[in-house]
PDB file of N, CA, C, O and CB in Angstrom:
ATOM      1  N   MET A   1     104.657  87.192  68.176  1.00  0.00           N
ATOM      2  CA  MET A   1     105.458  88.314  68.892  1.00  0.00           C
ATOM      3  C   MET A   1     104.549  89.518  68.439  1.00  0.00           C
ATOM      4  O   MET A   1     103.910  89.449  67.388  1.00  0.00           O
ATOM      5  CB  MET A   1     107.203  88.470  68.389  1.00  0.00           C
ATOM      6  N   ILE A   2     104.504  90.699  69.316  1.00  0.00           N
ATOM      7  CA  ILE A   2     103.774  91.818  69.380  1.00  0.00           C
ATOM      8  C   ILE A   2     104.504  93.036  69.544  1.00  0.00           C
ATOM      9  O   ILE A   2     105.016  93.158  70.657  1.00  0.00           O
ATOM     10  CB  ILE A   2     102.904  91.699  70.322  1.00  0.00           C
ATOM     11  N   SER A   3     104.704  94.045  68.669  1.00  0.00           N
ATOM     12  CA  SER A   3     105.621  95.015  68.976  1.00  0.00           C
ATOM     13  C   SER A   3     104.773  96.154  68.957  1.00  0.00           C
ATOM     14  O   SER A   3     103.664  96.204  68.426  1.00  0.00           O
ATOM     15  CB  SER A   3     106.816  95.091  68.073  1.00  0.00           C
ATOM     16  N   SER A   4     105.491  97.275  69.707  1.00  0.00           N
ATOM     17  CA  SER A   4     105.137  98.525  69.870  1.00  0.00           C
ATOM     18  C   SER A   4     106.233  99.807  69.634  1.00  0.00           C
ATOM     19  O   SER A   4     107.429  99.525  69.562  1.00  0.00           O
ATOM     20  CB  SER A   4     104.637  98.485  71.154  1.00  0.00           C
ATOM     21  N   LYS A   5     105.948 100.716  69.557  1.00  0.00           N
ATOM     22  CA  LYS A   5     106.911 101.748  68.923  1.00  0.00           C
ATOM     23  C   LYS A   5     107.289 102.377  70.366  1.00  0.00           C
ATOM     24  O   LYS A   5     106.590 102.354  71.380  1.00  0.00           O
ATOM     25  CB  LYS A   5     106.154 102.943  67.657  1.00  0.00           C
ATOM     26  N   LEU A   6     108.753 103.024  70.176  1.00  0.00           N
ATOM     27  CA  LEU A   6     108.907 103.807  71.251  1.00  0.00           C
ATOM     28  C   LEU A   6     108.743 105.015  70.841  1.00  0.00           C
ATOM     29  O   LEU A   6     109.020 105.260  69.666  1.00  0.00           O
ATOM     30  CB  LEU A   6     110.027 103.664  71.900  1.00  0.00           C
ATOM     31  N   SER A   7     108.200 106.176  71.800  1.00  0.00           N
ATOM     32  CA  SER A   7     107.763 107.369  71.335  1.00  0.00           C
ATOM     33  C   SER A   7     108.997 108.329  71.803  1.00  0.00           C
ATOM     34  O   SER A   7     109.801 107.892  72.626  1.00  0.00           O
ATOM     35  CB  SER A   7     106.262 107.742  71.921  1.00  0.00           C
ATOM     36  N   ALA A   8     109.121 109.507  71.324  1.00  0.00           N
ATOM     37  CA  ALA A   8     110.208 110.869  71.128  1.00  0.00           C
ATOM     38  C   ALA A   8     110.382 111.133  72.771  1.00  0.00           C
ATOM     39  O   ALA A   8     111.320 111.869  73.078  1.00  0.00           O
ATOM     40  CB  ALA A   8     109.397 112.560  70.099  1.00  0.00           C
ATOM     41  N   LYS A   9     109.573 110.604  73.833  1.00  0.00           N
ATOM     42  CA  LYS A   9     109.435 110.693  75.121  1.00  0.00           C
ATOM     43  C   LYS A   9     110.324 109.369  75.822  1.00  0.00           C
ATOM     44  O   LYS A   9     110.770 109.279  76.965  1.00  0.00           O
ATOM     45  CB  LYS A   9     107.845 110.737  75.413  1.00  0.00           C
ATOM     46  N   TYR A  10     110.395 108.406  74.698  1.00  0.00           N
ATOM     47  CA  TYR A  10     110.752 107.219  75.513  1.00  0.00           C
ATOM     48  C   TYR A  10     109.751 106.226  76.242  1.00  0.00           C
ATOM     49  O   TYR A  10     109.884 105.325  77.069  1.00  0.00           O
ATOM     50  CB  TYR A  10     111.528 107.707  76.480  1.00  0.00           C
ATOM     51  N   GLN A  11     108.631 106.833  75.521  1.00  0.00           N
ATOM     52  CA  GLN A  11     107.145 105.841  76.170  1.00  0.00           C
ATOM     53  C   GLN A  11     106.815 104.793  75.277  1.00  0.00           C
ATOM     54  O   GLN A  11     106.830 104.961  74.058  1.00  0.00           O
ATOM     55  CB  GLN A  11     105.567 106.743  76.304  1.00  0.00           C
ATOM     56  N   VAL A  12     106.521 103.731  75.812  1.00  0.00           N
ATOM     57  CA  VAL A  12     105.864 102.729  75.378  1.00  0.00           C
ATOM     58  C   VAL A  12     104.287 102.035  75.467  1.00  0.00           C
ATOM     59  O   VAL A  12     103.786 101.491  76.450  1.00  0.00           O
ATOM     60  CB  VAL A  12     106.571 102.104  75.739  1.00  0.00           C
ATOM     61  N   VAL A  13     103.803 102.197  74.383  1.00  0.00           N
ATOM     62  CA  VAL A  13     102.187 101.527  74.694  1.00  0.00           C
ATOM     63  C   VAL A  13     102.216 100.115  74.694  1.00  0.00           C
ATOM     64  O   VAL A  13     102.608  99.490  73.709  1.00  0.00           O
ATOM     65  CB  VAL A  13     100.998 101.903  73.529  1.00  0.00           C
ATOM     66  N   ILE A  14     101.743  99.447  75.963  1.00  0.00           N
ATOM     67  CA  ILE A  14     101.320  98.162  75.952  1.00  0.00           C
ATOM     68  C   ILE A  14      99.986  97.972  75.462  1.00  0.00           C
ATOM     69  O   ILE A  14      98.942  98.403  75.953  1.00  0.00           O
ATOM     70  CB  ILE A  14     101.437  97.648  77.163  1.00  0.00           C
ATOM     71  N   PRO A  15     100.173  97.168  74.278  1.00  0.00           N
ATOM     72  CA  PRO A  15      98.920  96.894  73.459  1.00  0.00           C
ATOM     73  C   PRO A  15      97.655  96.033  74.276  1.00  0.00           C
ATOM     74  O   PRO A  15      97.764  95.168  75.146  1.00  0.00           O
ATOM     75  CB  PRO A  15      99.434  96.005  72.126  1.00  0.00           C
ATOM     76  N   LYS A  16      96.600  96.532  73.738  1.00  0.00           N
ATOM     77  CA  LYS A  16      95.257  96.132  74.494  1.00  0.00           C
ATOM     78  C   LYS A  16      95.315  94.796  74.912  1.00  0.00           C
ATOM     79  O   LYS A  16      95.265  94.530  76.113  1.00  0.00           O
ATOM     80  CB  LYS A  16      93.971  96.274  73.638  1.00  0.00           C
ATOM     81  N   GLU A  17      95.414  93.939  74.071  1.00  0.00           N
ATOM     82  CA  GLU A  17      95.160  92.691  74.335  1.00  0.00           C
ATOM     83  C   GLU A  17      96.424  91.759  75.323  1.00  0.00           C
ATOM     84  O   GLU A  17      96.271  90.599  75.705  1.00  0.00           O
ATOM     85  CB  GLU A  17      94.909  92.145  72.893  1.00  0.00           C
ATOM     86  N   LEU A  18      97.536  92.547  75.559  1.00  0.00           N
ATOM     87  CA  LEU A  18      98.437  92.160  76.666  1.00  0.00           C
ATOM     88  C   LEU A  18      98.145  92.809  77.892  1.00  0.00           C
ATOM     89  O   LEU A  18      98.515  92.266  78.933  1.00  0.00           O
ATOM     90  CB  LEU A  18      99.802  92.422  76.358  1.00  0.00           C
ATOM     91  N   ARG A  19      97.444  94.053  77.933  1.00  0.00           N
ATOM     92  CA  ARG A  19      96.892  94.653  79.149  1.00  0.00           C
ATOM     93  C   ARG A  19      95.732  93.767  79.637  1.00  0.00           C
ATOM     94  O   ARG A  19      95.706  93.399  80.812  1.00  0.00           O
ATOM     95  CB  ARG A  19      96.407  96.138  78.887  1.00  0.00           C
ATOM     96  N   GLN A  20      94.759  93.410  78.750  1.00  0.00           N
ATOM     97  CA  GLN A  20      93.756  92.535  79.114  1.00  0.00           C
ATOM     98  C   GLN A  20      94.140  91.477  79.646  1.00  0.00           C
ATOM     99  O   GLN A  20      93.785  91.304  80.811  1.00  0.00           O
ATOM    100  CB  GLN A  20      93.025  92.218  78.218  1.00  0.00           C
ATOM    101  N   GLY A  21      94.866  90.570  79.077  1.00  0.00           N
ATOM    102  CA  GLY A  21      95.277  89.417  79.499  1.00  0.00           C
ATOM    103  C   GLY A  21      96.101  89.456  80.880  1.00  0.00           C
ATOM    104  O   GLY A  21      95.968  88.594  81.748  1.00  0.00           O
ATOM    105  N   LEU A  22      96.907  90.480  80.972  1.00  0.00           N
ATOM    106  CA  LEU A  22      97.437  90.530  82.437  1.00  0.00           C
ATOM    107  C   LEU A  22      96.596  91.665  83.532  1.00  0.00           C
ATOM    108  O   LEU A  22      97.134  92.119  84.542  1.00  0.00           O
ATOM    109  CB  LEU A  22      99.130  91.001  82.301  1.00  0.00           C
ATOM    110  N   ASN A  23      95.308  91.970  83.131  1.00  0.00           N
ATOM    111  CA  ASN A  23      94.429  92.517  84.126  1.00  0.00           C
ATOM    112  C   ASN A  23      95.371  93.866  84.208  1.00  0.00           C
ATOM    113  O   ASN A  23      95.198  94.192  85.382  1.00  0.00           O
ATOM    114  CB  ASN A  23      94.177  91.510  85.639  1.00  0.00           C
ATOM    115  N   MET A  24      95.963  94.507  83.833  1.00  0.00           N
ATOM    116  CA  MET A  24      96.522  95.734  83.942  1.00  0.00           C
ATOM    117  C   MET A  24      95.697  97.016  83.830  1.00  0.00           C
ATOM    118  O   MET A  24      94.837  97.035  82.949  1.00  0.00           O
ATOM    119  CB  MET A  24      97.447  95.754  83.056  1.00  0.00           C
ATOM    120  N   ARG A  25      95.854  98.126  84.636  1.00  0.00           N
ATOM    121  CA  ARG A  25      94.783  99.113  85.035  1.00  0.00           C
ATOM    122  C   ARG A  25      95.923 100.333  85.025  1.00  0.00           C
ATOM    123  O   ARG A  25      97.107 100.223  85.346  1.00  0.00           O
ATOM    124  CB  ARG A  25      93.848  98.755  86.683  1.00  0.00           C
ATOM    125  N   PRO A  26      95.184 101.598  84.538  1.00  0.00           N
ATOM    126  CA  PRO A  26      95.755 102.816  84.375  1.00  0.00           C
ATOM    127  C   PRO A  26      96.500 103.157  85.788  1.00  0.00           C
ATOM    128  O   PRO A  26      95.889 102.990  86.844  1.00  0.00           O
ATOM    129  CB  PRO A  26      94.641 103.864  83.933  1.00  0.00           C
ATOM    130  N   GLY A  27      97.661 103.577  85.770  1.00  0.00           N
ATOM    131  CA  GLY A  27      98.335 104.035  87.171  1.00  0.00           C
ATOM    132  C   GLY A  27      98.766 102.915  87.886  1.00  0.00           C
ATOM    133  O   GLY A  27      99.093 103.161  89.047  1.00  0.00           O
ATOM    134  N   GLN A  28      98.871 101.588  87.468  1.00  0.00           N
ATOM    135  CA  GLN A  28      99.482 100.305  88.156  1.00  0.00           C
ATOM    136  C   GLN A  28     100.605 100.500  87.834  1.00  0.00           C
ATOM    137  O   GLN A  28     100.845 100.941  86.710  1.00  0.00           O
ATOM    138  CB  GLN A  28      99.060  98.905  87.813  1.00  0.00           C
ATOM    139  N   ARG A  29     101.766 100.178  88.884  1.00  0.00           N
ATOM    140  CA  ARG A  29     103.006 100.088  88.819  1.00  0.00           C
ATOM    141  C   ARG A  29     103.765  98.977  87.993  1.00  0.00           C
ATOM    142  O   ARG A  29     103.322  97.834  88.099  1.00  0.00           O
ATOM    143  CB  ARG A  29     103.297 100.069  89.991  1.00  0.00           C
ATOM    144  N   VAL A  30     104.728  99.163  87.280  1.00  0.00           N
ATOM    145  CA  VAL A  30     105.693  97.840  86.712  1.00  0.00           C
ATOM    146  C   VAL A  30     106.873  97.799  87.159  1.00  0.00           C
ATOM    147  O   VAL A  30     107.418  98.783  87.657  1.00  0.00           O
ATOM    148  CB  VAL A  30     105.962  97.753  85.262  1.00  0.00           C
ATOM    149  N   TYR A  31     107.492  96.513  87.026  1.00  0.00           N
ATOM    150  CA  TYR A  31     108.996  96.803  87.741  1.00  0.00           C
ATOM    151  C   TYR A  31     109.495  96.491  86.158  1.00  0.00           C
ATOM    152  O   TYR A  31     108.788  95.787  85.437  1.00  0.00           O
ATOM    153  CB  TYR A  31     109.718  95.540  89.359  1.00  0.00           C
ATOM    154  N   LEU A  32     110.810  97.088  85.652  1.00  0.00           N
ATOM    155  CA  LEU A  32     111.344  97.029  84.596  1.00  0.00           C
ATOM    156  C   LEU A  32     112.845  96.283  85.126  1.00  0.00           C
ATOM    157  O   LEU A  32     113.341  96.424  86.244  1.00  0.00           O
ATOM    158  CB  LEU A  32     111.313  98.488  83.892  1.00  0.00           C
ATOM    159  N   SER A  33     113.375  95.498  84.045  1.00  0.00           N
ATOM    160  CA  SER A  33     114.750  94.950  84.253  1.00  0.00           C
ATOM    161  C   SER A  33     115.232  94.791  82.855  1.00  0.00           C
ATOM    162  O   SER A  33     114.448  94.686  81.912  1.00  0.00           O
ATOM    163  CB  SER A  33     114.806  93.546  85.100  1.00  0.00           C
ATOM    164  N   ALA A  34     116.758  94.773  82.702  1.00  0.00           N
ATOM    165  CA  ALA A  34     117.440  94.355  81.819  1.00  0.00           C
ATOM    166  C   ALA A  34     117.543  92.495  81.565  1.00  0.00           C
ATOM    167  O   ALA A  34     118.084  91.814  82.436  1.00  0.00           O
ATOM    168  CB  ALA A  34     118.666  95.076  82.169  1.00  0.00           C
ATOM    169  N   GLY A  35     117.091  91.987  80.573  1.00  0.00           N
ATOM    170  CA  GLY A  35     117.246  90.777  80.412  1.00  0.00           C
ATOM    171  C   GLY A  35     118.502  90.494  79.979  1.00  0.00           C
ATOM    172  O   GLY A  35     119.459  91.247  80.161  1.00  0.00           O
ATOM    173  N   GLU A  36     118.574  88.993  79.170  1.00  0.00           N
ATOM    174  CA  GLU A  36     119.701  88.980  78.489  1.00  0.00           C
ATOM    175  C   GLU A  36     119.588  89.405  76.838  1.00  0.00           C
ATOM    176  O   GLU A  36     118.505  89.681  76.323  1.00  0.00           O
ATOM    177  CB  GLU A  36     120.222  87.614  78.717  1.00  0.00           C
ATOM    178  N   ASN A  37     120.696  89.412  76.201  1.00  0.00           N
ATOM    179  CA  ASN A  37     120.538  89.952  74.507  1.00  0.00           C
ATOM    180  C   ASN A  37     119.677  90.911  74.410  1.00  0.00           C
ATOM    181  O   ASN A  37     118.709  90.792  73.658  1.00  0.00           O
ATOM    182  CB  ASN A  37     119.998  88.900  73.414  1.00  0.00           C
ATOM    183  N   ASP A  38     119.922  92.257  75.308  1.00  0.00           N
ATOM    184  CA  ASP A  38     119.165  93.165  74.875  1.00  0.00           C
ATOM    185  C   ASP A  38     117.492  93.262  75.282  1.00  0.00           C
ATOM    186  O   ASP A  38     116.723  94.039  74.716  1.00  0.00           O
ATOM    187  CB  ASP A  38     119.400  93.027  73.568  1.00  0.00           C
ATOM    188  N   GLU A  39     117.149  92.455  76.214  1.00  0.00           N
ATOM    189  CA  GLU A  39     116.088  92.401  76.359  1.00  0.00           C
ATOM    190  C   GLU A  39     115.350  93.311  77.539  1.00  0.00           C
ATOM    191  O   GLU A  39     115.967  93.822  78.473  1.00  0.00           O
ATOM    192  CB  GLU A  39     115.998  91.211  76.390  1.00  0.00           C
ATOM    193  N   LEU A  40     113.800  93.431  77.311  1.00  0.00           N
ATOM    194  CA  LEU A  40     113.872  94.636  78.463  1.00  0.00           C
ATOM    195  C   LEU A  40     112.494  93.958  79.027  1.00  0.00           C
ATOM    196  O   LEU A  40     111.460  93.974  78.361  1.00  0.00           O
ATOM    197  CB  LEU A  40     113.805  96.637  77.874  1.00  0.00           C
ATOM    198  N   ILE A  41     112.571  93.456  80.115  1.00  0.00           N
ATOM    199  CA  ILE A  41     111.496  92.638  80.986  1.00  0.00           C
ATOM    200  C   ILE A  41     110.708  93.576  81.675  1.00  0.00           C
ATOM    201  O   ILE A  41     111.243  94.461  82.343  1.00  0.00           O
ATOM    202  CB  ILE A  41     112.115  91.635  82.072  1.00  0.00           C
ATOM    203  N   LEU A  42     109.434  93.464  81.574  1.00  0.00           N
ATOM    204  CA  LEU A  42     108.363  94.383  82.207  1.00  0.00           C
ATOM    205  C   LEU A  42     107.545  93.425  83.010  1.00  0.00           C
ATOM    206  O   LEU A  42     106.886  92.579  82.406  1.00  0.00           O
ATOM    207  CB  LEU A  42     107.413  95.223  81.095  1.00  0.00           C
ATOM    208  N   THR A  43     107.523  93.482  84.439  1.00  0.00           N
ATOM    209  CA  THR A  43     106.705  92.439  85.327  1.00  0.00           C
ATOM    210  C   THR A  43     105.625  93.332  85.906  1.00  0.00           C
ATOM    211  O   THR A  43     106.094  94.153  86.694  1.00  0.00           O
ATOM    212  CB  THR A  43     107.639  91.648  86.602  1.00  0.00           C
ATOM    213  N   ALA A  44     104.025  93.424  85.705  1.00  0.00           N
ATOM    214  CA  ALA A  44     102.915  93.813  86.187  1.00  0.00           C
ATOM    215  C   ALA A  44     103.366  93.389  87.729  1.00  0.00           C
ATOM    216  O   ALA A  44     103.755  92.299  88.148  1.00  0.00           O
ATOM    217  CB  ALA A  44     101.570  93.140  85.455  1.00  0.00           C
ATOM    218  N   ARG A  45     103.167  94.672  88.431  1.00  0.00           N
ATOM    219  CA  ARG A  45     102.894  94.939  89.925  1.00  0.00           C
ATOM    220  C   ARG A  45     101.600  94.485  90.504  1.00  0.00           C
ATOM    221  O   ARG A  45     100.647  95.109  90.038  1.00  0.00           O
ATOM    222  CB  ARG A  45     102.953  96.370  90.189  1.00  0.00           C
ATOM    223  N   PRO A  46     101.291  93.584  91.382  1.00  0.00           N
ATOM    224  CA  PRO A  46      99.992  93.573  91.786  1.00  0.00           C
ATOM    225  C   PRO A  46      99.245  94.731  92.214  1.00  0.00           C
ATOM    226  O   PRO A  46      99.760  95.484  93.040  1.00  0.00           O
ATOM    227  CB  PRO A  46      99.932  92.792  92.667  1.00  0.00           C
ATOM    228  N   ASP A  47      98.135  94.958  91.771  1.00  0.00           N
ATOM    229  CA  ASP A  47      97.547  96.194  92.125  1.00  0.00           C
ATOM    230  C   ASP A  47      96.774  95.788  93.778  1.00  0.00           C
ATOM    231  O   ASP A  47      96.149  94.788  94.133  1.00  0.00           O
ATOM    232  CB  ASP A  47      96.355  96.707  90.736  1.00  0.00           C
ATOM    233  N   VAL A  48      97.135  96.982  94.483  1.00  0.00           N
ATOM    234  CA  VAL A  48      96.741  97.247  95.792  1.00  0.00           C
ATOM    235  C   VAL A  48      95.517  97.012  95.840  1.00  0.00           C
ATOM    236  O   VAL A  48      95.134  96.252  96.729  1.00  0.00           O
ATOM    237  CB  VAL A  48      96.993  98.447  96.267  1.00  0.00           C
ATOM    238  N   ASP A  49      94.622  97.534  94.991  1.00  0.00           N
ATOM    239  CA  ASP A  49      93.067  97.476  95.005  1.00  0.00           C
ATOM    240  C   ASP A  49      92.601  95.856  95.258  1.00  0.00           C
ATOM    241  O   ASP A  49      91.559  95.560  95.843  1.00  0.00           O
ATOM    242  CB  ASP A  49      92.432  98.093  93.423  1.00  0.00           C
ATOM    243  N   GLN A  50      93.499  94.934  94.749  1.00  0.00           N
ATOM    244  CA  GLN A  50      93.012  93.459  94.545  1.00  0.00           C
ATOM    245  C   GLN A  50      93.113  92.890  96.091  1.00  0.00           C
ATOM    246  O   GLN A  50      92.546  91.840  96.390  1.00  0.00           O
ATOM    247  CB  GLN A  50      94.078  92.502  93.345  1.00  0.00           C
ATOM    248  N   PHE A  51      93.813  93.592  96.980  1.00  0.00           N
ATOM    249  CA  PHE A  51      94.269  93.328  98.448  1.00  0.00           C
ATOM    250  C   PHE A  51      93.184  93.811  99.326  1.00  0.00           C
ATOM    251  O   PHE A  51      92.894  93.196 100.352  1.00  0.00           O
ATOM    252  CB  PHE A  51      95.663  94.078  98.845  1.00  0.00           C
ATOM    253  N   LEU A  52      92.506  95.006  98.924  1.00  0.00           N
ATOM    254  CA  LEU A  52      91.791  96.016  99.766  1.00  0.00           C
ATOM    255  C   LEU A  52      90.640  94.934 100.386  1.00  0.00           C
ATOM    256  O   LEU A  52      90.551  95.042 101.609  1.00  0.00           O
ATOM    257  CB  LEU A  52      91.110  97.481  98.780  1.00  0.00           C
ATOM    258  N   GLY A  53      89.827  94.009  99.850  1.00  0.00           N
ATOM    259  CA  GLY A  53      88.649  93.426 100.319  1.00  0.00           C
ATOM    260  C   GLY A  53      89.325  92.630 101.814  1.00  0.00           C
ATOM    261  O   GLY A  53      88.653  92.598 102.845  1.00  0.00           O
ATOM    262  N   VAL A  54      90.634  92.061 101.742  1.00  0.00           N
ATOM    263  CA  VAL A  54      91.166  91.420 102.940  1.00  0.00           C
ATOM    264  C   VAL A  54      90.929  92.291 104.055  1.00  0.00           C
ATOM    265  O   VAL A  54      90.210  92.030 105.019  1.00  0.00           O
ATOM    266  CB  VAL A  54      92.621  91.097 102.836  1.00  0.00           C
ATOM    267  N   LEU A  55      91.742  93.602 103.811  1.00  0.00           N
ATOM    268  CA  LEU A  55      91.806  94.239 104.980  1.00  0.00           C
ATOM    269  C   LEU A  55      90.238  95.217 105.712  1.00  0.00           C
ATOM    270  O   LEU A  55      90.080  95.816 106.775  1.00  0.00           O
ATOM    271  CB  LEU A  55      93.086  95.169 104.629  1.00  0.00           C
ATOM    272  N   GLN A  56      89.341  94.974 104.540  1.00  0.00           N
ATOM    273  CA  GLN A  56      87.912  95.683 105.239  1.00  0.00           C
ATOM    274  C   GLN A  56      87.291  95.149 106.315  1.00  0.00           C
ATOM    275  O   GLN A  56      87.395  93.922 106.335  1.00  0.00           O
ATOM    276  CB  GLN A  56      86.775  95.731 104.353  1.00  0.00           C
ATOM    277  N   PRO A  57      86.672  95.622 107.234  1.00  0.00           N
ATOM    278  CA  PRO A  57      85.974  94.864 108.269  1.00  0.00           C
ATOM    279  C   PRO A  57      84.839  94.231 107.571  1.00  0.00           C
ATOM    280  O   PRO A  57      84.209  94.719 106.633  1.00  0.00           O
ATOM    281  CB  PRO A  57      85.501  95.744 109.478  1.00  0.00           C
ATOM    282  N   ALA A  58      84.581  92.651 108.354  1.00  0.00           N
ATOM    283  CA  ALA A  58      83.374  92.197 107.865  1.00  0.00           C
ATOM    284  C   ALA A  58      81.939  93.323 107.960  1.00  0.00           C
ATOM    285  O   ALA A  58      81.607  94.151 108.808  1.00  0.00           O
ATOM    286  CB  ALA A  58      83.168  90.855 108.707  1.00  0.00           C
ATOM    287  N   VAL A  59      81.339  92.889 106.683  1.00  0.00           N
ATOM    288  CA  VAL A  59      79.948  93.355 106.556  1.00  0.00           C
ATOM    289  C   VAL A  59      78.907  93.026 107.622  1.00  0.00           C
ATOM    290  O   VAL A  59      78.117  93.811 108.147  1.00  0.00           O
ATOM    291  CB  VAL A  59      79.455  92.856 105.360  1.00  0.00           C
ATOM    292  N   GLU A  60      79.014  92.071 107.782  1.00  0.00           N
ATOM    293  CA  GLU A  60      77.762  91.260 108.893  1.00  0.00           C
ATOM    294  C   GLU A  60      78.844  91.279 110.181  1.00  0.00           C
ATOM    295  O   GLU A  60      80.068  91.143 110.199  1.00  0.00           O
ATOM    296  CB  GLU A  60      77.088  89.149 108.330  1.00  0.00           C
ATOM    297  N   ASP A  61      77.830  91.515 111.284  1.00  0.00           N
ATOM    298  CA  ASP A  61      78.293  90.977 112.614  1.00  0.00           C
ATOM    299  C   ASP A  61      78.507  89.586 112.619  1.00  0.00           C
ATOM    300  O   ASP A  61      77.745  88.802 112.053  1.00  0.00           O
ATOM    301  CB  ASP A  61      77.364  91.258 113.673  1.00  0.00           C
ATOM    302  N   PRO A  62      79.776  89.162 113.398  1.00  0.00           N
ATOM    303  CA  PRO A  62      80.227  87.831 113.631  1.00  0.00           C
ATOM    304  C   PRO A  62      79.474  87.064 114.487  1.00  0.00           C
ATOM    305  O   PRO A  62      79.756  85.876 114.644  1.00  0.00           O
ATOM    306  CB  PRO A  62      81.449  87.817 114.087  1.00  0.00           C
ATOM    307  N   VAL A  63      78.609  87.549 115.026  1.00  0.00           N
ATOM    308  CA  VAL A  63      77.666  86.681 116.412  1.00  0.00           C
ATOM    309  C   VAL A  63      76.291  86.414 115.265  1.00  0.00           C
ATOM    310  O   VAL A  63      75.687  85.341 115.258  1.00  0.00           O
ATOM    311  CB  VAL A  63      77.077  88.072 118.367  1.00  0.00           C
ATOM    312  N   ALA A  64      76.010  87.326 114.528  1.00  0.00           N
ATOM    313  CA  ALA A  64      74.734  87.230 113.295  1.00  0.00           C
ATOM    314  C   ALA A  64      75.209  86.212 112.535  1.00  0.00           C
ATOM    315  O   ALA A  64      74.618  85.143 112.382  1.00  0.00           O
ATOM    316  CB  ALA A  64      74.441  88.633 112.222  1.00  0.00           C
ATOM    317  N   TYR A  65      76.354  86.527 112.005  1.00  0.00           N
ATOM    318  CA  TYR A  65      77.079  85.417 110.860  1.00  0.00           C
ATOM    319  C   TYR A  65      76.871  83.789 111.604  1.00  0.00           C
ATOM    320  O   TYR A  65      76.266  82.866 111.059  1.00  0.00           O
ATOM    321  CB  TYR A  65      79.170  85.842 110.629  1.00  0.00           C
ATOM    322  N   GLN A  66      77.489  83.732 112.873  1.00  0.00           N
ATOM    323  CA  GLN A  66      77.536  82.532 113.135  1.00  0.00           C
ATOM    324  C   GLN A  66      75.866  81.808 113.490  1.00  0.00           C
ATOM    325  O   GLN A  66      75.678  80.591 113.507  1.00  0.00           O
ATOM    326  CB  GLN A  66      78.604  82.506 114.278  1.00  0.00           C
ATOM    327  N   LYS A  67      74.965  82.662 113.708  1.00  0.00           N
ATOM    328  CA  LYS A  67      73.786  82.030 114.017  1.00  0.00           C
ATOM    329  C   LYS A  67      73.018  81.688 112.663  1.00  0.00           C
ATOM    330  O   LYS A  67      72.028  80.957 112.625  1.00  0.00           O
ATOM    331  CB  LYS A  67      72.972  82.925 114.973  1.00  0.00           C
ATOM    332  N   ARG A  68      73.546  82.251 111.656  1.00  0.00           N
ATOM    333  CA  ARG A  68      72.892  82.148 110.303  1.00  0.00           C
ATOM    334  C   ARG A  68      73.455  81.018 110.151  1.00  0.00           C
ATOM    335  O   ARG A  68      72.662  80.085 110.020  1.00  0.00           O
ATOM    336  CB  ARG A  68      73.099  83.203 109.153  1.00  0.00           C
ATOM    337  N   VAL A  69      74.819  80.696 110.112  1.00  0.00           N
ATOM    338  CA  VAL A  69      75.380  79.437 109.605  1.00  0.00           C
ATOM    339  C   VAL A  69      74.831  78.276 110.454  1.00  0.00           C
ATOM    340  O   VAL A  69      74.769  77.099 110.098  1.00  0.00           O
ATOM    341  CB  VAL A  69      76.961  79.466 109.639  1.00  0.00           C
ATOM    342  N   ARG A  70      74.443  78.794 111.636  1.00  0.00           N
ATOM    343  CA  ARG A  70      74.140  77.269 112.494  1.00  0.00           C
ATOM    344  C   ARG A  70      72.471  77.047 111.917  1.00  0.00           C
ATOM    345  O   ARG A  70      72.034  75.906 111.763  1.00  0.00           O
ATOM    346  CB  ARG A  70      74.246  77.460 114.738  1.00  0.00           C
ATOM    347  N   VAL A  71      71.833  77.972 111.700  1.00  0.00           N
ATOM    348  CA  VAL A  71      70.459  77.555 111.325  1.00  0.00           C
ATOM    349  C   VAL A  71      70.511  77.228 109.832  1.00  0.00           C
ATOM    350  O   VAL A  71      69.707  76.360 109.493  1.00  0.00           O
ATOM    351  CB  VAL A  71      69.359  78.701 111.644  1.00  0.00           C
ATOM    352  N   ASP A  72      71.239  77.705 108.923  1.00  0.00           N
ATOM    353  CA  ASP A  72      71.580  77.163 107.593  1.00  0.00           C
ATOM    354  C   ASP A  72      71.990  75.601 107.688  1.00  0.00           C
ATOM    355  O   ASP A  72      71.456  74.826 106.895  1.00  0.00           O
ATOM    356  CB  ASP A  72      72.792  78.035 106.967  1.00  0.00           C
ATOM    357  N   LYS A  73      72.896  75.129 108.608  1.00  0.00           N
ATOM    358  CA  LYS A  73      73.487  74.071 108.797  1.00  0.00           C
ATOM    359  C   LYS A  73      72.112  72.553 109.267  1.00  0.00           C
ATOM    360  O   LYS A  73      71.873  71.393 108.933  1.00  0.00           O
ATOM    361  CB  LYS A  73      74.688  74.605 110.019  1.00  0.00           C
ATOM    362  N   SER A  74      71.640  73.508 110.117  1.00  0.00           N
ATOM    363  CA  SER A  74      70.384  72.701 110.626  1.00  0.00           C
ATOM    364  C   SER A  74      69.340  72.265 109.922  1.00  0.00           C
ATOM    365  O   SER A  74      68.734  71.236 110.220  1.00  0.00           O
ATOM    366  CB  SER A  74      69.775  73.303 111.467  1.00  0.00           C
ATOM    367  N   SER A  75      69.025  73.058 108.871  1.00  0.00           N
ATOM    368  CA  SER A  75      68.213  72.724 107.812  1.00  0.00           C
ATOM    369  C   SER A  75      68.694  71.475 107.065  1.00  0.00           C
ATOM    370  O   SER A  75      67.721  70.850 106.644  1.00  0.00           O
ATOM    371  CB  SER A  75      68.117  73.861 106.929  1.00  0.00           C
ATOM    372  N   LEU A  76      69.847  70.904 106.762  1.00  0.00           N
ATOM    373  CA  LEU A  76      70.346  69.770 106.042  1.00  0.00           C
ATOM    374  C   LEU A  76      69.752  68.414 106.550  1.00  0.00           C
ATOM    375  O   LEU A  76      70.092  67.355 106.023  1.00  0.00           O
ATOM    376  CB  LEU A  76      71.857  69.758 106.145  1.00  0.00           C
TER     377      LEU A  76
END
């Protein structure tokens, strides 16, 4: 178990090995909830940047892509 100290401002530092293991980034939101037996549960919220690639328009023209794929398949 890893421990961290509560500061005078009630802030807690998440140790580096945990941040890296959860791919956490500065400014990322987290959910906090109370568990059983005085537990504090911190859940990392998915970073919006992870989903931006899905929303970005295609870099290549769709027609040019289809032509390229057809050419690549015909060479098999």
